[in-house]
C-alpha positions as a LaTeX table, in Angstrom:
\begin{tabular}{lrrr}
\hline
Residue & $x$ (\AA) & $y$ (\AA) & $z$ (\AA) \\
\hline
Unk1 & 0.12 & $-0.02$ & $-0.13$ \\
Unk2 & 1.46 & 3.29 & $-0.94$ \\
Unk3 & 1.38 & 6.43 & 1.00 \\
Unk4 & $-0.49$ & 9.55 & 0.02 \\
Unk5 & 1.23 & 13.03 & $-0.31$ \\
Unk6 & 0.91 & 15.14 & 2.60 \\
Unk7 & $-0.31$ & 18.66 & 1.64 \\
Unk8 & $-1.11$ & 19.59 & 4.91 \\
Unk9 & 1.13 & 22.34 & 6.79 \\
Unk10 & 3.73 & 19.87 & 8.29 \\
Unk11 & 6.64 & 22.20 & 8.90 \\
Unk12 & 7.11 & 23.68 & 12.40 \\
Unk13 & 8.19 & 27.14 & 11.25 \\
Unk14 & 7.74 & 27.67 & 7.19 \\
Unk15 & 9.31 & 31.05 & 7.26 \\
Unk16 & 12.56 & 29.87 & 8.56 \\
Unk17 & 12.60 & 27.00 & 5.91 \\
Unk18 & 11.60 & 29.50 & 3.46 \\
Unk19 & 14.60 & 31.97 & 4.82 \\
Unk20 & 17.22 & 29.10 & 4.95 \\
Unk21 & 16.14 & 28.26 & 1.24 \\
Unk22 & 16.61 & 31.87 & $-0.06$ \\
Unk23 & 20.01 & 32.23 & 2.13 \\
Unk24 & 21.27 & 28.78 & 0.20 \\
Unk25 & 20.59 & 30.50 & $-3.08$ \\
Unk26 & 21.97 & 33.72 & $-2.19$ \\
Unk27 & 24.73 & 35.35 & $-4.49$ \\
Unk28 & 24.52 & 32.07 & $-6.70$ \\
Unk29 & 24.69 & 32.38 & $-10.61$ \\
Unk30 & 21.42 & 31.15 & $-11.98$ \\
Unk31 & 22.91 & 28.15 & $-13.26$ \\
Unk32 & 24.32 & 27.18 & $-10.06$ \\
Unk33 & 21.07 & 28.03 & $-8.24$ \\
Unk34 & 19.25 & 25.56 & $-10.69$ \\
Unk35 & 21.62 & 22.96 & $-10.02$ \\
Unk36 & 21.24 & 23.29 & $-6.33$ \\
Unk37 & 17.42 & 23.19 & $-6.63$ \\
Unk38 & 17.97 & 19.83 & $-8.85$ \\
Unk39 & 20.20 & 18.25 & $-6.21$ \\
Unk40 & 17.81 & 19.38 & $-3.47$ \\
Unk41 & 14.81 & 17.73 & $-5.18$ \\
Unk42 & 16.63 & 14.66 & $-5.65$ \\
Unk43 & 17.93 & 14.57 & $-2.01$ \\
Unk44 & 14.33 & 15.01 & $-0.81$ \\
Unk45 & 12.83 & 12.42 & $-3.37$ \\
Unk46 & 15.53 & 9.71 & $-2.00$ \\
Unk47 & 14.24 & 10.72 & 1.69 \\
Unk48 & 10.67 & 10.25 & 0.68 \\
Unk49 & 11.58 & 7.03 & $-1.14$ \\
Unk50 & 7.72 & 6.05 & $-2.43$ \\
Unk51 & 7.40 & 6.68 & $-6.06$ \\
Unk52 & 3.69 & 7.06 & $-5.74$ \\
Unk53 & 3.91 & 9.80 & $-3.52$ \\
Unk54 & 6.61 & 11.45 & $-5.66$ \\
Unk55 & 4.58 & 10.94 & $-8.74$ \\
Unk56 & 1.57 & 12.99 & $-6.83$ \\
Unk57 & 4.14 & 15.67 & $-5.88$ \\
Unk58 & 5.22 & 15.95 & $-9.57$ \\
Unk59 & 1.60 & 16.17 & $-10.86$ \\
Unk60 & 0.64 & 18.78 & $-8.00$ \\
Unk61 & 3.98 & 20.85 & $-8.69$ \\
Unk62 & 3.20 & 20.97 & $-12.53$ \\
Unk63 & $-0.27$ & 21.76 & $-11.89$ \\
Unk64 & $-1.43$ & 23.19 & $-8.56$ \\
Unk65 & $-5.08$ & 22.57 & $-9.41$ \\
Unk66 & $-4.42$ & 18.87 & $-9.68$ \\
Unk67 & $-4.71$ & 18.77 & $-5.98$ \\
Unk68 & $-7.98$ & 20.51 & $-5.40$ \\
Unk69 & $-10.95$ & 18.21 & $-4.99$ \\
Unk70 & $-13.42$ & 18.95 & $-7.68$ \\
\hline
\end{tabular}
């Protein structure tokens, strides 16, 4: 049985994470910033480890309305 993507707020301090993310990108050239994003996505995907959940996340990232119950 596959897990389901959790889209509920799960960060204790989302603003702190956002600040850390922005700080990580600070002063990087655009190409290095894109490469950092790619590495981060792969690290987090490996941490999640469930292909069904990853497919849900990819679909939702591509089309945010895909997560809306209609």
